C-alpha positions as CSV (number, residue, x, y, z in Angstrom):
1,M,-0.1,0.3,-0.3
2,S,1.7,3.5,-0.2
3,Q,2.9,5.7,2.6
4,V,0.0,8.3,3.6
5,R,0.6,12.2,4.2
6,A,-0.2,13.2,6.9
7,T,-1.6,15.9,7.1
8,P,0.9,18.8,9.5
9,A,-0.5,20.8,11.8
10,P,0.1,24.3,11.1
11,T,3.1,26.2,12.9
12,V,1.6,29.2,13.1
13,E,-2.1,30.1,14.5
14,P,-3.9,32.5,12.3
15,P,-4.6,36.3,13.8
16,L,-7.3,36.7,17.0
17,T,-10.4,37.7,15.7
18,V,-12.1,40.7,16.3
19,E,-13.5,39.7,19.8
20,E,-11.1,37.8,21.4
21,E,-9.0,41.2,20.3
22,A,-11.7,42.7,22.1
23,T,-11.1,40.0,25.2
24,L,-7.9,40.7,25.4
25,T,-8.4,44.5,26.9
26,E,-11.0,42.6,29.6
27,D,-10.8,44.4,32.7
28,V,-8.8,41.4,34.7
29,D,-6.0,40.7,36.7
30,L,-4.5,38.6,34.2
31,D,-1.0,39.7,32.0
32,L,-1.6,40.4,28.3
33,E,0.7,37.4,27.8
34,T,-1.3,34.9,29.7
35,R,-4.3,36.1,28.4
36,R,-2.8,35.5,25.0
37,R,-1.5,32.3,25.6
38,V,-5.3,31.4,27.2
39,L,-7.0,32.5,24.1
40,L,-5.1,30.7,21.6
41,M,-4.4,27.3,23.7
42,H,-9.1,27.7,24.5
43,R,-9.8,28.4,20.3
44,T,-7.3,25.5,19.1
45,L,-8.5,22.6,21.8
46,D,-11.1,21.0,19.1
47,R,-7.9,20.0,17.1
48,T,-4.7,19.6,18.9
49,D,-3.1,16.3,19.8
50,H,-1.9,15.6,23.6
51,Y,0.9,16.2,22.4
52,A,1.0,19.9,20.5
53,L,-1.5,20.8,23.2
54,L,2.3,19.1,25.9
55,A,4.5,21.1,23.2
56,I,6.3,17.9,23.0
57,P,7.9,15.3,20.5
58,Q,5.6,12.5,20.3
59,T,8.8,9.9,21.0
60,A,8.7,11.8,24.5
61,D,9.3,10.1,27.6
62,R,7.0,9.9,30.6
63,K,9.2,12.6,32.4
64,A,9.3,14.8,30.3
65,V,5.3,14.9,29.8
66,K,4.6,15.4,33.0
67,R,6.8,18.2,33.8
68,A,5.8,19.8,30.4
69,Y,2.8,20.0,32.1
70,F,3.6,20.5,35.6
71,E,5.2,23.9,33.3
72,L,1.8,24.6,31.3
73,A,-0.3,24.0,34.4
74,A,1.2,27.1,36.7
75,K,0.6,29.5,34.0
76,V,-2.8,28.2,33.1
77,H,-4.3,26.4,36.3
78,P,-7.0,29.1,37.5
79,D,-6.1,28.2,41.5
80,K,-3.2,29.8,40.7
81,Y,-5.4,33.1,40.6
82,F,-7.6,32.2,43.6
83,R,-9.6,35.9,44.6
84,K,-8.4,37.2,41.8
85,N,-10.6,38.7,38.9
86,L,-10.1,36.4,36.0
87,G,-13.5,37.9,34.2
88,T,-13.9,35.7,31.2
89,F,-11.0,33.5,31.4
90,K,-11.2,31.5,34.0
91,Q,-13.5,29.2,32.2
92,R,-11.6,28.8,29.7
93,M,-8.4,28.2,32.2
94,E,-10.4,25.7,33.5
95,I,-11.4,23.9,29.7
96,V,-7.4,24.5,29.5
97,F,-6.5,22.8,32.5
98,G,-9.5,20.3,31.7
99,R,-7.4,19.2,28.6
100,L,-4.0,18.9,30.3
101,T,-4.8,17.1,32.4
102,I,-6.6,14.4,30.3
103,A,-3.1,14.8,28.0
104,H,-1.5,13.8,31.2
105,D,-3.2,10.8,32.4
106,V,-3.6,9.0,28.8
107,L,0.8,10.4,27.6
108,T,1.6,8.7,31.4
109,N,-0.8,5.4,31.4
110,G,1.5,2.6,28.7
111,D,-2.2,1.2,27.8
112,K,-3.8,4.7,27.5
113,R,-0.9,6.0,25.6
114,A,-0.7,2.8,23.0
115,E,-4.2,3.1,22.5
116,Y,-3.8,7.0,21.7
117,D,-1.4,6.9,19.6
118,A,-3.2,4.0,17.1
119,Y,-5.7,6.8,17.0
120,L,-2.9,9.0,15.8
121,D,-2.4,7.1,13.0
122,E,-5.7,6.3,12.3
123,Q,-6.2,9.6,12.2
124,R,-3.5,10.6,10.0
125,R,-4.9,7.7,7.5
126,S,-7.9,9.0,6.6
127,R,-6.4,12.5,6.4
128,G,-4.3,11.2,4.1
129,I,-6.8,9.5,2.3
130,E,-9.4,12.0,1.5
131,E,-6.4,14.2,0.6
132,L,-5.6,11.7,-2.7
133,L,-8.4,11.2,-3.4
134,A,-9.4,14.9,-3.5
135,D,-6.0,15.2,-5.7
136,A,-7.7,13.4,-8.6
137,L,-9.4,16.4,-9.2
138,A,-7.0,18.4,-10.5
139,E,-5.7,14.9,-11.8
140,V,-8.8,15.1,-14.4
141,Q,-8.2,18.7,-15.2
142,H,-4.7,17.9,-15.9
143,A,-5.5,15.2,-18.2
144,Q,-8.6,16.9,-19.6
145,Q,-5.6,19.6,-20.2
146,D,-2.3,17.6,-21.7
147,V,-4.4,15.9,-23.9
148,E,-5.5,18.5,-25.8
149,A,-2.1,20.5,-25.7
150,A,-0.8,17.3,-27.4
151,V,-3.8,17.0,-30.1
152,A,-3.4,21.0,-30.5
153,Q,0.4,20.5,-31.8
154,E,-0.4,18.0,-33.4
155,L,-2.4,20.0,-36.0
156,A,-0.7,22.7,-35.5
157,P,0.6,24.4,-39.5
158,S,4.1,24.1,-40.4
159,P,6.9,26.9,-39.2
160,A,6.1,29.2,-42.9
161,A,2.2,28.3,-43.2
162,A,2.6,29.4,-38.6
163,P,-0.4,32.4,-38.0
164,A,2.2,35.1,-36.0
165,G,2.2,34.4,-32.7
166,P,2.9,31.7,-30.1
167,L,0.0,28.0,-30.5
168,P,-0.1,28.0,-26.4
169,D,0.2,24.7,-24.8
170,R,-2.7,24.6,-22.7
171,P,-6.0,25.8,-23.0
172,S,-6.7,30.0,-22.2
173,S,-9.2,29.6,-20.8
174,P,-10.3,26.5,-19.1
175,A,-13.8,27.6,-19.0
176,L,-14.0,27.3,-22.9
177,T,-16.2,24.4,-24.2
178,V,-14.0,22.0,-25.4
179,N,-16.7,23.3,-29.0
180,A,-15.2,26.1,-28.4
181,R,-11.3,25.2,-27.9
182,R,-12.1,22.8,-31.1
183,D,-12.8,26.3,-33.0
184,A,-10.7,28.8,-31.7
185,L,-8.1,26.0,-32.9
186,A,-9.5,25.9,-36.1
187,R,-9.7,29.6,-36.0
188,R,-6.0,30.0,-35.5
189,L,-4.4,27.0,-37.5
190,L,-6.5,28.3,-40.2
191,A,-5.4,32.0,-40.0
192,G,-2.2,31.9,-42.7
193,R,-3.4,29.7,-44.7
194,P,-5.6,30.2,-47.9
195,T,-9.3,29.0,-48.1
196,R,-9.3,28.2,-51.5
197,P,-7.0,28.1,-55.3
198,S,-6.0,31.2,-55.9
199,P,-7.4,32.4,-59.4
200,T,-6.1,31.2,-63.1
201,P,-5.3,33.9,-65.4
202,G,-8.3,33.4,-68.3
203,T,-10.6,32.5,-64.8
204,K,-12.9,33.9,-62.9
205,A,-12.6,35.0,-59.8
206,A,-14.7,33.8,-56.7
207,G,-16.9,35.9,-55.3
208,P,-17.7,36.8,-51.7
209,A,-20.2,33.4,-52.0
210,T,-17.7,30.4,-52.7
211,A,-15.0,32.9,-50.8
212,S,-17.3,31.8,-48.1
213,T,-18.2,28.0,-48.5
214,G,-14.4,27.0,-49.1
215,S,-13.7,28.1,-45.9
216,S,-16.4,27.0,-43.6
217,D,-15.2,23.5,-45.4
218,A,-12.1,23.9,-44.7
219,M,-13.3,25.2,-41.0
220,D,-15.7,21.9,-40.7
221,A,-13.5,19.3,-41.8
222,L,-10.2,20.8,-39.7
223,R,-12.6,20.1,-36.4
224,R,-13.2,16.7,-37.9
225,R,-9.7,16.3,-37.3
226,Y,-9.4,17.4,-34.7
227,D,-12.6,15.1,-33.0
228,E,-10.4,12.2,-33.7
229,R,-7.3,12.8,-32.3
230,M,-8.7,14.4,-29.4
231,T,-10.9,10.5,-29.2
232,H,-8.1,8.7,-30.0
233,A,-5.5,11.1,-28.2
234,K,-7.9,10.3,-25.0
235,A,-8.7,7.0,-25.6
236,A,-4.5,6.7,-25.5
237,Q,-4.4,8.2,-22.4
238,A,-7.0,6.1,-21.2
239,H,-5.2,2.9,-20.9
240,K,-1.9,4.6,-19.3
241,Y,-4.0,4.8,-15.8
242,V,-5.6,2.2,-16.8
243,V,-2.3,0.1,-16.4
244,N,-2.1,2.8,-13.2
245,A,-4.8,1.1,-11.4
246,E,-4.3,-2.1,-12.0
247,A,-0.8,-2.1,-11.1
248,A,-1.9,-0.3,-7.5
249,L,-4.9,-2.5,-7.7
250,A,-1.4,-5.3,-7.4
251,A,-0.8,-4.2,-4.7
252,N,-3.1,-3.6,-2.5
253,D,-4.0,0.6,-2.7
254,P,-7.4,0.5,-3.5
255,V,-6.8,4.8,-3.4
256,A,-4.2,5.2,-5.7
257,A,-6.3,3.2,-7.8
258,A,-10.0,4.5,-7.8
259,N,-8.3,8.2,-8.4
260,A,-5.9,6.5,-11.8
261,Y,-9.8,4.8,-13.0
262,R,-11.9,8.9,-11.7
263,V,-8.8,9.8,-14.6
264,A,-9.2,8.1,-16.7
265,R,-12.8,7.6,-17.2
266,S,-13.2,11.4,-17.1
267,L,-11.2,11.3,-20.3
268,V,-13.8,8.0,-21.7
269,P,-16.9,9.0,-19.4
270,D,-19.3,6.0,-22.0
271,D,-16.5,3.1,-21.5
272,A,-19.2,0.8,-19.1
273,E,-16.5,-1.8,-18.2
274,L,-14.1,1.5,-17.6
275,A,-16.8,2.6,-15.8
276,G,-18.2,-0.6,-13.7
277,K,-14.6,-1.3,-12.6
278,A,-13.7,2.4,-11.2
279,T,-16.6,1.5,-9.5
280,S,-15.8,-1.3,-8.0
281,A,-12.1,1.0,-7.0
282,Q,-13.9,4.0,-5.4
283,A,-16.0,1.0,-3.1
284,R,-12.1,0.1,-1.9
285,A,-11.5,3.2,-1.0
286,D,-14.4,4.6,1.4
287,A,-14.8,0.8,2.3
288,L,-11.2,1.7,4.1
289,L,-11.6,4.5,5.1
290,L,-15.5,4.2,6.5
291,E,-13.5,1.7,8.5
292,T,-10.1,4.1,9.6
293,Y,-13.8,6.8,11.0
294,T,-15.4,4.2,12.9
295,R,-11.9,3.1,14.4
296,Q,-12.0,6.7,15.4
297,A,-15.9,7.5,16.1
298,G,-15.7,4.1,19.3
299,Y,-12.4,5.7,21.1
300,E,-14.0,9.3,20.6
301,E,-16.8,7.9,22.3
302,K,-14.8,5.6,25.0
303,N,-13.4,8.5,26.5
304,G,-15.7,11.5,26.5
305,Q,-14.9,13.2,23.1
306,W,-18.5,14.0,22.2
307,S,-17.8,16.3,19.4
308,D,-15.3,14.3,17.5
309,A,-17.0,11.1,17.6
310,A,-20.0,13.2,16.2
311,R,-18.1,14.2,13.5
312,S,-17.1,10.8,12.7
313,W,-19.7,8.6,12.9
314,A,-21.4,11.9,10.1
315,R,-18.6,11.1,8.1
316,V,-18.7,7.3,8.4
317,C,-23.1,8.3,7.4
318,K,-21.8,9.3,4.1
319,L,-20.0,7.1,3.2
320,H,-23.1,5.0,3.8
321,P,-25.9,6.5,3.9
322,D,-28.4,2.9,5.2
323,D,-26.3,2.5,7.6
324,P,-29.0,3.4,10.7
325,E,-26.8,2.8,13.4
326,A,-24.1,5.6,12.7
327,H,-26.5,7.4,12.4
328,E,-28.4,7.5,15.2
329,R,-24.8,6.9,17.7
330,A,-24.3,10.2,15.1
331,A,-27.1,11.8,16.8
332,S,-26.8,10.5,20.4
333,A,-22.8,12.1,19.6
334,L,-24.7,15.3,19.2
335,V,-27.1,15.6,21.8
336,K,-24.5,15.0,23.9
337,A,-21.4,17.3,22.9
338,D,-24.6,19.7,23.1
339,R,-24.3,21.4,18.9
340,D,-26.7,20.5,16.3
341,L,-29.7,19.6,17.4
342,H,-31.8,19.9,13.8
343,E,-28.5,18.0,12.7
344,A,-29.1,15.5,16.1
345,S,-32.8,15.0,14.7
346,R,-32.1,15.2,11.5
347,L,-30.0,11.9,11.5
348,A,-31.7,10.1,14.5
349,Q,-34.5,10.3,12.1
350,R,-33.4,8.0,9.4
351,A,-32.2,6.2,12.3
352,C,-35.9,5.1,12.4
353,A,-37.1,5.1,9.2
354,L,-34.1,2.5,8.3
355,E,-35.0,1.0,11.0
356,P,-38.3,1.0,12.0
357,Q,-39.2,-2.0,14.9
358,N,-35.7,-1.1,16.5
359,A,-36.4,0.2,19.9
360,S,-33.6,2.2,21.5
361,Y,-33.4,4.4,18.1
362,R,-36.6,5.5,19.1
363,V,-35.5,6.3,22.8
364,S,-32.1,8.0,21.1
365,L,-34.6,10.3,18.7
366,A,-37.0,10.9,22.2
367,K,-34.0,12.0,23.5
368,V,-32.7,14.9,21.0
369,Y,-36.6,16.4,21.4
370,L,-36.0,16.4,24.9
371,A,-33.2,17.9,24.5
372,A,-34.5,20.3,21.7
373,G,-37.6,21.5,24.9
374,L,-39.9,19.7,22.1
375,A,-42.1,17.3,25.4
376,L,-44.6,16.0,23.3
377,N,-42.6,14.1,20.7
378,A,-40.5,12.8,22.6
379,R,-43.6,11.4,24.4
380,R,-45.1,9.9,20.8
381,E,-42.1,8.7,20.3
382,L,-41.3,6.6,23.5
383,E,-45.0,5.7,23.0
384,T,-44.1,4.9,19.8
385,A,-40.5,2.2,21.4
386,T,-42.5,0.4,23.9
387,Q,-45.1,-1.4,21.5
388,L,-42.0,-2.4,20.2
389,A,-40.5,-3.5,23.2
390,P,-42.9,-3.9,26.3
391,H,-40.5,-5.3,28.9
392,D,-38.3,-2.7,28.3
393,G,-38.1,-0.9,32.6
394,T,-35.5,2.1,31.2
395,I,-37.9,3.1,28.0
396,Q,-41.0,3.1,30.9
397,A,-39.3,4.7,32.9
398,M,-38.4,7.6,30.9
399,L,-42.1,8.1,29.8
400,K,-43.4,8.8,33.1
401,R,-40.0,10.9,33.4
402,V,-41.4,12.5,30.1
403,G,-45.3,12.8,32.3
404,K,-49.0,13.1,30.4
405,P,-49.6,15.8,27.6
406,A,-51.2,19.4,29.5
């Protein structure tokens, strides 16, 4: 399998927002450096791993972890500023200190650290796969342009007959349609050529209508030549990508294979056999990405990282839109993270639609409604869940807590 590129963590933070700049001027008993440190650490918590948070390498030993933790904790621990006015910084400092403590506890425990490192590897793999799949989009455009440039060069007139000015290697505007580029090429190539034979002595020169007809015939002939050359050139280029795709599959690299097939298919979109191979390779690449997101979500759930778990399960849902469990777990994670309840409702409803006889999915939807303050909707779902699982005491207890409608 090809190496998956890891996305490096950004080393330069974007400038503070207007709101953050205003927070820096808040009247609190903190020096400016500490305020800025707390703001920057707080704003990046969602995308900073334990090592980056403690500013240590992944190879750091247990002593180095503890040293980094105590140095940072001494700067942001709210208790250091007992009876001081911390204003809105107090809550930020508590959150940052909590994350520092989690990082310390995980990285100083051998088993937890090994599990966390495996989780980071999954993150790097999923980001690398996403980058590789995104690269294919740019490769599609480049392949099309390369074919067009090659055909233009092949059809270019000899230097003696060529019009003044160089013929561009690539189309001057990517927005031009294929037909527009073909016609533009034809006009350039005909610019320095006679469109009809010169009249011989004693014959009458052709009138404007004859000249126009000759020019039109020449344009049509050149268009046909252009189309023929394009068809052959695209087929030849597509074959190269198919060869690359087959080699990638032989090397057990479905991501590279999916990319190569995608480019080949863009060149010859009407090839049904190629379309089938491209679909199959893409399915294998998606399955690989699905596994990484599922493992990430499992780790995030286990460690109470509900916002992260919601994102990971949402990505699983995108890749597998008919998976009811993924939709239910994404909805539950959103509720626990106190995030978008509208999206949580949509996900939970989808789970119920996919598996309407599952009582637990109804309960999850009821929890979404309760979090949104929609008690009547929650009661309706719990009553349905009771019918599906009449002996489930947990559902009965929830129904009692909701109470009867007024």
